[in-house]
C-alpha positions in Angstrom: 48.5 9.0 15.8 46.0 6.9 17.7 45.9 6.7 21.5 46.1 2.9 21.6 49.9 3.1 20.9 50.5 4.4 24.5 48.5 1.9 26.5 51.4 -0.6 26.9 53.6 2.0 28.5 51.2 3.1 31.4 51.7 0.0 33.6 55.5 0.4 33.4 55.3 4.1 34.5 53.0 3.4 37.4 55.4 0.6 38.5 58.4 3.0 38.5 56.5 5.6 40.5 55.6 3.0 43.1 59.1 1.9 43.5 60.4 5.5 43.8 57.8 6.3 46.5 58.8 3.2 48.4 62.4 4.2 48.2 61.6 7.7 49.5 59.6 6.3 52.3 62.5 4.0 53.4 64.9 7.0 53.3 62.5 9.1 55.3 62.2 6.3 57.9 66.0 6.0 58.2 66.3 9.8 58.6 63.7 9.8 61.4 65.5 7.0 63.1 68.8 8.8 63.0 67.2 12.0 64.3 65.7 10.1 67.2 69.0 8.6 68.1 70.8 12.0 68.0 68.2 13.7 70.0 68.3 10.9 72.7 72.1 11.5 73.0 72.0 15.4 73.0 69.0 16.1 75.2 70.6 14.9 78.6 73.7 17.1 78.1 71.5 20.1 77.1 69.3 19.6 80.1 72.4 19.5 82.4 73.8 22.8 81.0 70.4 24.5 81.2 70.1 23.4 84.9 73.6 24.8 85.6 72.7 28.1 84.0 69.5 28.3 86.0 71.4 27.8 89.2 73.9 30.6 88.3 71.0 32.9 87.6 69.4 32.1 90.9 72.7 32.7 92.8 73.2 36.1 91.1 69.6 37.1 91.9 70.2 36.2 95.6 73.5 38.2 95.7 71.8 41.2 94.2 69.0 40.9 96.7 71.5 40.7 99.6 73.4 43.9 98.5 72.7 46.9 100.9 70.6 49.7 99.6 68.8 47.5 96.9 65.1 47.0 96.9 62.3 46.3 94.6 62.2 48.8 91.7 65.8 50.1 92.3 68.6 50.0 89.7 71.9 48.1 90.5 74.5 49.9 92.6 77.5 51.3 90.7 81.1 50.6 91.7 81.5 54.1 93.1 78.5 53.7 95.3 79.8 50.3 96.4 83.1 51.9 97.4 81.3 54.5 99.5 79.2 51.8 101.2 82.4 49.8 102.0 84.1 52.9 103.4 81.1 53.7 105.5 81.1 50.2 106.8 84.8 50.4 107.6 84.3 53.7 109.4 81.6 52.2 111.6 83.8 49.2 112.4 86.6 51.5 113.5 84.4 53.6 115.8 85.5 52.0 119.0 89.2 52.3 117.9 88.8 56.0 117.4 87.2 56.5 120.8 90.1 54.7 122.4 92.6 56.9 120.6 90.7 60.1 121.6 90.8 59.0 125.3 94.5 58.3 125.1 95.1 61.7 123.5 93.1 63.4 126.3 95.0 61.6 129.0 98.3 62.5 127.3 97.4 66.2 127.2 96.3 66.1 130.8 99.6 64.7 131.8 101.5 67.3 129.8 99.5 70.1 131.4 100.2 68.7 134.9 103.9 68.5 134.1 103.8 72.1 132.8 102.1 73.4 135.9 104.6 71.6 138.1 107.6 72.8 136.2 106.4 76.4 135.9 106.6 78.0 139.3 105.4 81.4 138.0 102.2 79.9 136.8 102.2 81.0 133.1 99.2 78.9 132.3 96.3 81.1 131.1 93.7 79.7 133.5 96.0 80.5 136.4 96.6 84.0 135.1 92.9 84.7 134.5 92.2 84.0 138.2 94.4 87.0 139.2 92.8 89.4 136.7 91.7 92.8 138.1 89.7 94.8 135.6 90.6 98.4 135.2 87.8 101.1 134.9 90.0 102.9 132.4 88.3 103.2 129.0 90.5 102.8 125.9 89.0 103.7 122.6 90.2 103.1 119.1 88.6 105.8 116.8 87.8 104.2 113.4 86.3 107.3 111.9 89.2 107.7 109.3 88.0 104.9 107.1 87.7 107.1 104.0 91.3 108.3 104.3 92.8 104.8 103.9 93.2 102.4 101.1 92.4 98.7 101.4 96.0 97.8 102.2 96.0 100.1 105.2 92.6 98.9 106.2 94.0 95.4 106.5 96.9 96.6 108.6 94.5 98.5 110.9 92.4 95.3 111.2 95.6 93.3 112.3 96.5 95.9 114.8 93.0 95.8 116.3 93.3 92.0 116.5 96.6 92.4 118.4 95.0 94.9 120.8 92.1 92.6 121.5 94.4 89.6 122.1 96.7 91.5 124.5 93.8 93.0 126.4 92.4 89.5 126.9 95.7 88.2 128.3 96.5 91.3 130.4 96.4 91.2 134.2 94.6 94.5 134.3 92.5 94.6 131.1 90.9 97.9 130.2 87.4 98.7 129.0 88.0 98.3 125.3 85.9 100.3 122.8 85.9 100.2 119.0 83.9 103.2 117.7 82.7 104.4 114.3 82.9 100.7 113.2 81.8 100.4 109.6 82.7 100.9 106.0 85.8 99.2 104.6 87.0 98.0 108.0 83.8 96.2 108.8 83.6 94.6 105.4 87.2 93.4 105.7 86.5 91.9 109.1 83.4 90.2 107.8 85.3 88.6 105.0 88.5 87.7 106.7 87.6 87.4 110.4 84.0 86.3 110.9 84.7 85.4 114.5 84.9 89.1 115.5 81.1 89.0 116.3 81.9 86.6 119.2 84.7 88.7 120.7 84.4 89.2 124.5 85.3 92.1 126.8 85.0 94.6 123.9 82.4 97.2 123.0 82.1 97.5 119.2 79.9 100.4 118.2 79.0 102.0 114.9 78.5 105.4 116.6 81.2 108.0 117.2 82.7 108.0 120.7 81.4 111.6 121.4 77.8 110.3 121.2 78.0 108.2 124.4 81.0 109.5 126.3 81.0 113.0 127.9 83.6 115.5 126.5 85.0 116.1 129.9 86.0 112.5 130.2 87.9 112.3 126.9 91.6 112.5 126.3 92.9 112.1 122.8 96.4 110.6 122.6 98.4 112.1 119.8 102.1 112.6 119.3 101.5 116.1 118.0 100.1 117.4 121.3 102.2 119.7 123.4 100.8 118.2 126.6 102.8 115.3 128.1 100.9 112.7 130.0 102.4 112.1 133.4 100.0 109.6 134.9 96.9 107.7 133.7 93.6 108.8 135.2 91.5 105.6 135.3 88.3 107.6 135.4 89.0 109.0 131.9 88.5 107.6 128.4 91.7 107.7 126.3 91.2 107.8 122.5 93.7 106.3 120.0 93.3 107.4 116.4 92.6 104.3 114.2 94.6 105.7 111.2 97.3 103.9 109.2 98.4 106.5 106.7 102.2 106.4 106.6 102.4 110.2 107.5 100.2 111.3 104.6 97.9 113.1 107.1 100.3 114.6 109.7 98.7 116.3 112.7 95.1 115.2 111.7 94.2 113.7 115.1 95.6 116.7 117.0 93.7 119.1 114.8 90.4 117.1 115.1 90.7 117.0 119.0 91.4 120.7 119.1 88.5 121.6 116.9 86.1 119.5 119.0 87.4 120.9 122.3 88.7 117.5 123.5 91.6 117.3 125.8 94.7 115.9 124.2 98.1 114.6 125.3 101.1 112.5 124.2 102.8 109.7 126.1 105.9 110.7 128.0 108.1 108.9 125.5 110.7 111.7 125.2 111.2 111.8 129.0 112.4 108.2 129.2 113.4 107.1 125.7 115.5 108.4 122.9 114.8 106.7 119.5 116.3 106.8 116.1 112.9 107.3 114.5 110.0 109.7 115.0 107.8 109.3 118.1 104.9 107.9 116.1 103.9 104.5 117.3 101.6 101.8 115.9 98.1 101.5 117.4 98.9 98.2 119.1 102.1 99.6 120.6 100.3 102.5 122.3 97.6 100.1 123.5 100.2 97.6 124.9 102.2 100.4 126.6 99.1 101.5 128.5 98.4 97.9 129.6 102.0 97.5 130.7 101.9 100.7 132.7 98.7 99.7 134.5 100.5 96.6 135.6 104.0 98.1 136.5 103.2 101.8 137.1 106.5 102.5 135.5 106.6 104.4 132.2 110.2 103.5 131.4 109.7 99.8 132.0 106.5 99.9 130.0 108.3 101.6 127.0 111.3 99.2 127.0 109.1 96.1 127.4 106.9 97.0 124.4 109.0 98.9 122.0 110.7 96.7 119.4 114.4 96.7 119.2 114.4 97.9 115.6 113.3 101.3 117.0 116.7 101.8 118.5 115.3 103.0 121.8 117.8 103.8 124.6 117.2 105.4 128.0 117.6 109.2 127.9 120.3 109.2 130.6 122.5 107.0 128.4 121.7 109.1 125.4 122.8 112.2 127.3 126.1 110.5 128.4 126.9 109.5 124.8 126.0 113.0 123.5 128.3 114.7 126.1 131.1 112.3 125.2 130.7 113.2 121.6 130.8 116.9 122.4 134.1 116.5 124.3 135.6 114.5 121.5 134.6 117.3 119.0 136.2 120.0 121.2 139.5 118.1 121.3 139.5 117.5 117.6 138.1 121.0 116.8 136.5 119.8 113.7 132.8 120.3 114.5 130.8 123.1 116.1 127.6 123.3 118.0 125.6 124.0 114.9 126.6 120.6 113.4 125.6 118.8 116.5 122.2 120.4 116.4 121.8 119.3 112.8 122.7 115.7 113.8 120.0 115.8 116.5 117.5 117.0 113.9 118.4 114.2 111.6 117.9 111.7 114.4 114.5 113.0 115.2 113.4 113.1 111.5 113.6 109.5 110.4 113.1 108.4 106.8 109.6 107.4 105.8 110.8 104.0 104.7 112.0 103.1 108.1 108.7 104.1 109.7 106.8 102.2 107.1 108.8 99.1 107.7 108.1 99.4 111.5 104.4 99.6 111.0 104.4 96.7 108.6 106.4 94.5 110.9 104.2 95.3 113.9 101.1 94.4 111.9 102.6 91.1 110.6 103.2 90.0 114.2 99.5 90.5 115.1 98.2 87.3 113.5 100.7 85.1 115.2 99.8 86.6 118.6 96.1 85.9 118.0 96.7 82.3 117.0 98.8 81.6 120.0 
């Protein structure tokens, strides 16, 4: 087929292309016009929202800069830290109020003390008592060389009895020269753990050495209930030793044996001359200590015994005990049912008390020690 057949169609094709391009141009122009109209309507609103967001960001930055504790290069503060800062601020604001409350409390206490001094004619206040103190030259020693013979439970009881002795000596009108010798081992460990304030105790000599190393043998008197010697008066030039042993009678006569072997004078308190008890004449360490302090004040053994001995001991004066025993004998003669042997057996039973009762006595005496220290 020859090419001249297509020549008439070419002008028509070019005409169609031109028309279509013109239509596309008009459509494009209309789209651009619509876009301009929409952009002119949207841009002001968008600019307003962007401005608001910028202002909020600036305000947040200012607030963060005003927070306490923040600086350049620091992370934001957590809620917990903010709570601490607020509490600290509140504490500082209430400083003056706390000062005022403390002043009012001090004034109230001063008024209470003044009222107490005025109402108490005997002057039981400690400061008034301490003005009348006259120190005794008598030396009173607690021998703590029996540490290895006691279990921890007994060591704790010994510690409490020593606390009681220290407290009573500090309150006494005639305090003695208090010595604590052979201090170490379990006792020292227990005191370090449970009573760290012992290192600040006053008016006491705490020594790791044995008492025989710094006190002459001629000045020593060992107080033991097993001694046949009965103490009549206290020689204030002597040094009296109390055995620091809590053993519940597992080592009977040990202190007496030790004093005899070392050639040290020994004696027992004149308890049997003034007192009849339902238990054995073995007293707690703090009871012996307090009886001596009381005797130095009153110079009366009977008054000292009945002031210190607890009621559970069943202590009665010997004269009343004799009257009651004579009355019992008369009654037995009338009835004719008992003889003298049975009465002797009853006396022996009264002297030999059960170990449980003695154990309870010691436990009660040590339990009261802490309360006396705190008060």
